[in-house]
Backbone as CSV, one residue per row, in Angstrom:
resi,resn,N_x,N_y,N_z,CA_x,CA_y,CA_z,C_x,C_y,C_z
1,MET,-12.613,-12.554,-27.852,-12.305,-12.136,-26.492,-12.558,-10.634,-26.379
2,SER,-13.261,-10.255,-25.336,-13.581,-8.845,-25.146,-12.343,-8.064,-24.690
3,PHE,-12.456,-6.750,-24.783,-11.362,-5.881,-24.357,-11.023,-6.100,-22.884
4,THR,-12.054,-6.211,-22.033,-11.842,-6.392,-20.601,-11.132,-7.707,-20.317
5,GLN,-11.565,-8.783,-20.967,-10.915,-10.074,-20.773,-9.464,-10.030,-21.234
6,SER,-9.235,-9.388,-22.347,-7.874,-9.266,-22.872,-6.993,-8.450,-21.921
7,LEU,-7.546,-7.365,-21.405,-6.799,-6.531,-20.468,-6.464,-7.299,-19.188
8,LEU,-7.439,-8.020,-18.642,-7.206,-8.809,-17.429,-6.176,-9.906,-17.664
9,LYS,-6.226,-10.545,-18.830,-5.253,-11.595,-19.163,-3.847,-10.997,-19.275
10,THR,-3.744,-9.832,-19.888,-2.458,-9.158,-20.014,-1.907,-8.766,-18.652
11,CYS,-2.770,-8.232,-17.789,-2.344,-7.848,-16.435,-1.874,-9.060,-15.643
12,LYS,-2.601,-10.158,-15.726,-2.218,-11.369,-15.000,-0.868,-11.887,-15.503
13,THR,-0.690,-11.899,-16.819,0.574,-12.349,-17.395,1.728,-11.465,-16.925
14,LEU,1.506,-10.154,-16.926,2.543,-9.226,-16.461,2.858,-9.454,-14.988
15,TYR,1.827,-9.639,-14.157,2.043,-9.887,-12.727,2.822,-11.170,-12.491
16,LEU,2.557,-12.185,-13.292,3.251,-13.451,-13.101,4.683,-13.426,-13.628
17,LYS,4.919,-12.732,-14.742,6.253,-12.695,-15.346,7.159,-11.629,-14.730
18,ARG,6.602,-10.495,-14.377,7.387,-9.376,-13.844,6.668,-8.780,-12.629
19,PRO,6.689,-9.499,-11.500,5.885,-9.056,-10.355,6.317,-7.712,-9.752
20,ILE,7.605,-7.449,-9.675,8.033,-6.172,-9.079,7.645,-5.011,-9.989
21,LEU,7.886,-5.140,-11.281,7.483,-4.097,-12.231,5.980,-3.874,-12.173
22,SER,5.223,-4.961,-12.129,3.763,-4.854,-12.056,3.330,-4.124,-10.795
23,ASN,3.948,-4.454,-9.673,3.604,-3.786,-8.419,3.988,-2.316,-8.458
24,CYS,5.130,-2.013,-9.055,5.528,-0.601,-9.174,4.507,0.179,-10.001
25,LEU,4.064,-0.397,-11.097,3.059,0.267,-11.929,1.731,0.394,-11.189
26,THR,1.347,-0.659,-10.469,0.089,-0.633,-9.716,0.118,0.459,-8.663
27,TYR,1.192,0.530,-7.895,1.277,1.531,-6.832,1.483,2.933,-7.389
28,ALA,2.077,3.041,-8.584,2.200,4.354,-9.226,0.829,4.887,-9.624
29,ILE,-0.154,4.010,-9.724,-1.527,4.415,-10.027,-2.353,4.523,-8.745
30,LEU,-2.273,3.510,-7.889,-3.140,3.470,-6.715,-2.808,4.530,-5.670
31,TYR,-1.536,4.796,-5.421,-1.187,5.781,-4.388,-1.662,7.191,-4.753
32,PRO,-1.379,7.683,-5.961,-1.912,9.019,-6.277,-3.437,9.022,-6.407
33,LEU,-4.013,7.904,-6.807,-5.473,7.811,-6.856,-6.053,7.975,-5.445
34,GLY,-5.402,7.373,-4.462,-5.826,7.551,-3.071,-5.746,9.007,-2.646
35,SER,-4.665,9.678,-3.039,-4.520,11.099,-2.723,-5.599,11.917,-3.420
36,PHE,-5.870,11.584,-4.673,-6.912,12.277,-5.438,-8.276,12.127,-4.755
37,ILE,-8.633,10.911,-4.373,-9.922,10.671,-3.720,-9.981,11.393,-2.376
38,HIS,-8.893,11.344,-1.639,-8.835,12.037,-0.347,-9.056,13.539,-0.533
39,GLN,-8.389,14.135,-1.512,-8.557,15.564,-1.770,-9.979,15.873,-2.235
40,THR,-10.549,14.989,-3.048,-11.922,15.188,-3.503,-12.887,15.155,-2.331
41,LEU,-12.691,14.213,-1.413,-13.550,14.128,-0.228,-13.383,15.345,0.676
42,ASP,-12.214,15.982,0.596,-11.982,17.215,1.348,-12.584,18.437,0.659
43,GLY,-13.225,18.250,-0.501,-13.928,19.336,-1.176,-13.138,20.047,-2.254
44,LYS,-11.984,19.539,-2.618,-11.202,20.191,-3.676,-11.742,19.785,-5.042
45,ASN,-11.420,20.607,-6.057,-11.773,20.268,-7.427,-10.530,20.410,-8.295
46,TYR,-10.680,20.206,-9.613,-9.516,20.154,-10.487,-8.661,21.425,-10.451
47,LYS,-9.260,22.560,-10.113,-8.492,23.803,-10.023,-7.659,23.886,-8.753
48,HIS,-8.047,23.121,-7.744,-7.398,23.243,-6.437,-6.712,21.971,-5.954
49,TYR,-6.660,20.938,-6.768,-5.964,19.716,-6.357,-4.485,20.001,-6.153
50,ASP,-3.894,19.293,-5.245,-2.451,19.394,-5.000,-1.772,18.313,-5.843
51,TYR,-1.470,18.677,-7.095,-0.883,17.715,-8.022,0.541,17.340,-7.615
52,VAL,1.231,18.224,-6.946,2.578,17.914,-6.459,2.504,16.821,-5.391
53,ALA,1.502,16.890,-4.519,1.313,15.837,-3.517,1.014,14.505,-4.208
54,MET,0.192,14.538,-5.256,-0.100,13.308,-5.989,1.169,12.742,-6.618
55,ALA,2.045,13.608,-7.108,3.323,13.147,-7.675,4.186,12.505,-6.586
56,ARG,4.185,13.097,-5.387,4.934,12.493,-4.272,4.389,11.101,-3.951
57,PHE,3.068,10.963,-3.956,2.468,9.658,-3.703,2.870,8.657,-4.790
58,THR,2.946,9.118,-6.033,3.363,8.249,-7.139,4.781,7.744,-6.912
59,ILE,5.680,8.661,-6.611,7.089,8.296,-6.389,7.224,7.346,-5.210
60,PHE,6.588,7.678,-4.109,6.698,6.856,-2.906,6.097,5.464,-3.128
61,GLY,4.931,5.417,-3.752,4.282,4.131,-3.985,5.056,3.242,-4.943
62,ALA,5.511,3.821,-6.044,6.177,3.029,-7.082,7.585,2.591,-6.690
63,PHE,8.330,3.488,-6.062,9.749,3.193,-5.849,10.121,2.779,-4.432
64,TYR,9.163,2.854,-3.514,9.445,2.396,-2.158,8.458,1.321,-1.717
65,VAL,7.183,1.641,-1.696,6.185,0.713,-1.165,6.146,-0.582,-1.972
66,ALA,6.054,-0.489,-3.280,5.904,-1.696,-4.105,7.054,-2.688,-3.917
67,PRO,8.314,-2.262,-4.025,9.390,-3.250,-3.842,9.485,-3.787,-2.411
68,VAL,9.263,-2.923,-1.419,9.349,-3.376,-0.033,8.214,-4.361,0.272
69,LEU,7.010,-4.040,-0.139,5.879,-4.929,0.109,6.044,-6.248,-0.642
70,HIS,6.562,-6.189,-1.850,6.816,-7.414,-2.614,7.793,-8.314,-1.855
71,GLY,8.859,-7.718,-1.349,9.843,-8.491,-0.580,9.238,-9.078,0.683
72,TRP,8.410,-8.280,1.365,7.770,-8.760,2.591,6.861,-9.957,2.290
73,ILE,6.077,-9.869,1.237,5.163,-10.958,0.907,5.930,-12.209,0.481
74,LYS,7.022,-12.036,-0.239,7.861,-13.186,-0.595,8.433,-13.831,0.664
75,LEU,8.877,-13.013,1.619,9.432,-13.539,2.869,8.383,-14.307,3.664
76,THR,7.220,-13.696,3.866,6.193,-14.376,4.661,5.621,-15.589,3.939
77,SER,5.588,-15.568,2.616,5.118,-16.736,1.875,6.109,-17.892,1.993
78,ALA,7.393,-17.567,2.100,8.402,-18.618,2.314,8.341,-19.139,3.747
79,MET,8.074,-18.244,4.705,8.004,-18.651,6.107,6.746,-19.466,6.389
80,TRP,5.623,-19.085,5.777,4.344,-19.763,5.958,3.753,-20.061,4.583
81,PRO,4.156,-21.154,3.948,3.685,-21.413,2.584,2.215,-21.849,2.490
82,LYS,1.645,-22.317,3.575,0.252,-22.766,3.527,-0.697,-21.569,3.508
83,THR,-1.891,-21.787,2.967,-2.912,-20.730,2.941,-4.175,-21.215,3.644
84,ASN,-4.021,-21.633,4.889,-5.180,-22.042,5.669,-5.464,-20.986,6.746
85,PHE,-6.538,-21.193,7.488,-6.968,-20.198,8.468,-5.910,-19.953,9.551
86,LYS,-5.336,-21.010,10.082,-4.329,-20.886,11.143,-3.101,-20.111,10.657
87,THR,-2.642,-20.431,9.467,-1.495,-19.726,8.894,-1.832,-18.264,8.632
88,GLY,-3.044,-18.011,8.136,-3.476,-16.631,7.886,-3.475,-15.804,9.155
89,LEU,-3.955,-16.392,10.239,-3.936,-15.682,11.526,-2.515,-15.427,12.016
90,ALA,-1.637,-16.408,11.830,-0.239,-16.235,12.251,0.432,-15.114,11.459
91,LYS,0.241,-15.126,10.134,0.822,-14.070,9.299,0.290,-12.698,9.710
92,THR,-0.999,-12.618,9.922,-1.616,-11.351,10.299,-1.068,-10.843,11.616
93,ALA,-0.938,-11.733,12.599,-0.400,-11.327,13.907,1.027,-10.814,13.773
94,VAL,1.842,-11.514,13.009,3.233,-11.085,12.813,3.283,-9.749,12.073
95,GLU,2.456,-9.607,11.043,2.453,-8.368,10.262,1.990,-7.173,11.086
96,GLN,1.056,-7.383,12.009,0.544,-6.271,12.813,1.577,-5.744,13.797
97,VAL,2.554,-6.553,14.146,3.583,-6.083,15.084,4.936,-5.861,14.416
98,SER,5.054,-6.185,13.131,6.338,-5.994,12.447,6.192,-5.098,11.218
99,TYR,5.637,-5.627,10.152,5.541,-4.844,8.920,4.586,-3.663,9.051
100,GLY,3.482,-3.827,9.732,2.499,-2.748,9.886,3.093,-1.480,10.476
101,PRO,3.707,-1.560,11.658,4.310,-0.349,12.228,5.434,0.214,11.355
102,PHE,6.258,-0.673,10.798,7.345,-0.246,9.919,6.795,0.510,8.720
103,SER,5.762,-0.047,8.092,5.156,0.570,6.923,4.544,1.931,7.254
104,CYS,3.825,1.995,8.354,3.179,3.245,8.765,4.215,4.333,9.048
105,TYR,5.249,3.982,9.797,6.267,4.971,10.159,7.046,5.438,8.933
106,THR,7.452,4.496,8.082,8.233,4.896,6.910,7.388,5.682,5.914
107,PHE,6.067,5.493,5.917,5.203,6.318,5.074,5.335,7.782,5.485
108,PHE,5.176,8.063,6.772,5.287,9.447,7.243,6.688,10.006,7.027
109,LEU,7.690,9.194,7.285,9.072,9.634,7.111,9.362,9.930,5.639
110,GLY,9.005,8.998,4.771,9.272,9.168,3.336,8.512,10.326,2.722
111,MET,7.244,10.460,3.069,6.452,11.558,2.499,6.972,12.904,2.979
112,ALA,7.386,12.983,4.238,7.941,14.249,4.747,9.245,14.588,4.032
113,MET,10.062,13.587,3.770,11.313,13.849,3.053,11.045,14.253,1.605
114,LEU,10.028,13.654,0.978,9.669,14.061,-0.384,9.094,15.473,-0.425
115,GLU,8.595,15.957,0.712,8.127,17.344,0.791,9.301,18.315,0.925
116,GLY,10.513,17.789,1.054,11.696,18.630,1.142,12.157,18.906,2.564
117,LYS,11.586,18.215,3.532,11.986,18.424,4.925,13.317,17.732,5.185
118,THR,14.041,18.237,6.171,15.291,17.593,6.550,14.976,16.256,7.208
119,PHE,15.993,15.411,7.324,15.779,14.106,7.947,15.315,14.265,9.390
120,ALA,15.894,15.210,10.117,15.505,15.433,11.518,14.050,15.896,11.605
121,ASP,13.650,16.822,10.730,12.258,17.283,10.729,11.294,16.176,10.294
122,ALA,11.728,15.366,9.333,10.898,14.255,8.883,10.707,13.230,10.006
123,CYS,11.769,12.957,10.756,11.665,12.040,11.897,10.721,12.605,12.954
124,LYS,10.825,13.899,13.192,9.947,14.535,14.180,8.481,14.404,13.746
125,GLU,8.209,14.672,12.476,6.835,14.569,11.969,6.336,13.130,12.039
126,ALA,7.186,12.182,11.659,6.790,10.773,11.715,6.505,10.350,13.153
127,ASN,7.321,10.810,14.088,7.099,10.484,15.499,5.777,11.047,16.002
128,GLU,5.424,12.248,15.560,4.169,12.879,15.993,2.941,12.186,15.411
129,LYS,3.042,11.717,14.175,1.875,11.170,13.485,1.706,9.663,13.660
130,PHE,2.777,8.955,14.000,2.732,7.495,13.992,1.698,6.908,14.951
131,LEU,1.815,7.174,16.229,0.925,6.522,17.202,-0.549,6.867,17.008
132,PRO,-0.907,8.129,16.778,-2.340,8.409,16.569,-2.916,7.757,15.314
133,THR,-2.052,7.452,14.342,-2.528,6.943,13.062,-2.529,5.424,12.988
134,PHE,-1.669,4.771,13.729,-1.492,3.330,13.554,-2.699,2.563,14.084
135,LYS,-3.730,2.518,13.227,-4.964,1.807,13.557,-5.387,0.927,12.392
136,LEU,-4.428,0.462,11.620,-4.715,-0.311,10.414,-5.452,-1.599,10.751
137,PRO,-6.615,-1.824,10.144,-7.359,-3.046,10.439,-6.639,-4.280,9.919
138,ALA,-6.766,-5.370,10.643,-6.087,-6.613,10.282,-6.848,-7.421,9.239
139,SER,-8.049,-7.043,8.903,-8.876,-7.864,8.025,-8.291,-8.014,6.623
140,GLY,-7.736,-6.965,6.055,-7.167,-7.056,4.707,-6.004,-8.027,4.631
141,PRO,-4.970,-7.842,5.475,-3.861,-8.797,5.438,-4.296,-10.221,5.773
142,CYS,-5.230,-10.398,6.676,-5.691,-11.747,7.048,-6.365,-12.406,5.854
143,TYR,-7.277,-11.696,5.198,-7.961,-12.249,4.037,-6.953,-12.536,2.931
144,SER,-5.994,-11.640,2.753,-4.968,-11.825,1.748,-4.166,-13.092,2.015
145,SER,-3.830,-13.333,3.265,-3.041,-14.512,3.609,-3.826,-15.799,3.403
146,LEU,-5.133,-15.715,3.467,-5.956,-16.920,3.373,-6.351,-17.278,1.946
147,ALA,-6.768,-16.302,1.169,-7.492,-16.656,-0.046,-6.979,-16.039,-1.338
148,ILE,-6.094,-15.101,-1.280,-5.724,-14.373,-2.490,-4.487,-14.993,-3.129
149,GLN,-4.520,-15.104,-4.459,-3.350,-15.599,-5.165,-2.202,-14.619,-4.953
150,CYS,-1.004,-15.138,-4.943,0.173,-14.343,-4.573,0.290,-13.049,-5.368
151,TYR,0.002,-13.069,-6.660,0.215,-11.882,-7.463,-0.795,-10.771,-7.175
152,LEU,-1.836,-11.030,-6.389,-2.816,-9.999,-6.058,-2.720,-9.518,-4.610
153,LYS,-1.862,-10.108,-3.806,-1.806,-9.769,-2.380,-1.450,-8.310,-2.144
154,GLU,-0.543,-7.761,-2.959,-0.135,-6.370,-2.769,-1.316,-5.418,-2.946
155,VAL,-2.212,-5.728,-3.878,-3.376,-4.878,-4.109,-4.311,-4.937,-2.902
156,VAL,-4.485,-6.120,-2.308,-5.335,-6.252,-1.131,-4.742,-5.460,0.038
157,TYR,-3.429,-5.489,0.192,-2.784,-4.695,1.231,-3.078,-3.209,1.015
158,TYR,-2.965,-2.762,-0.225,-3.237,-1.357,-0.501,-4.682,-1.013,-0.183
159,LEU,-5.615,-1.830,-0.611,-7.022,-1.530,-0.374,-7.342,-1.485,1.116
160,SER,-6.685,-2.335,1.900,-6.872,-2.311,3.351,-6.348,-0.999,3.933
161,ALA,-5.165,-0.595,3.508,-4.592,0.669,3.984,-5.417,1.852,3.497
162,PHE,-5.892,1.766,2.256,-6.706,2.838,1.696,-7.988,3.028,2.494
163,ALA,-8.615,1.911,2.889,-9.840,1.985,3.696,-9.569,2.690,5.030
164,ALA,-8.416,2.424,5.614,-8.067,3.080,6.872,-7.782,4.560,6.640
165,TYR,-7.226,4.904,5.481,-6.856,6.285,5.159,-8.097,7.131,4.862
166,VAL,-9.028,6.604,4.070,-10.199,7.357,3.640,-11.359,7.193,4.610
167,GLY,-11.387,6.108,5.363,-12.489,5.790,6.257,-12.993,6.930,7.120
168,PRO,-12.104,7.745,7.736,-12.599,8.827,8.591,-13.466,9.866,7.873
169,HIS,-13.451,9.880,6.547,-14.257,10.864,5.804,-15.710,10.437,5.686
170,PHE,-16.044,9.222,6.075,-17.420,8.729,5.922,-18.110,8.669,7.256
């Protein structure tokens, strides 16, 4: 068995046996990676990266996003256990008016608080940024609801959000 096959088998086993831990580890990598790519696209290099911002993304992704998203996916999977087209559309519609806005707003609120802002200032910043930013495409969650095995859905959600985050740079 090759190294890659062994690594993938280990990751799958971890996701199936310890899904919350796996998601926390995944988001502890993916969130700061998103910040790193965003900063790189903005023209920064290793001397000028904002490593403190990347640490904030790590904390927020691992200890807030991963457990909340895991709970949301467990809830919607219990509410709609089928993985057909009609169910996928229903889940996507519900997520776009419930979890999507909640996730977007709490991202701004949480990141502002991790920057050391007061709760009132963090709420003000989240209120200012929420409406102009909430343009998350429905394609990622819809595809996730239709075809992705449960242990990979969180990664598809991240990639969908990441595309919306980095997309304006292209």
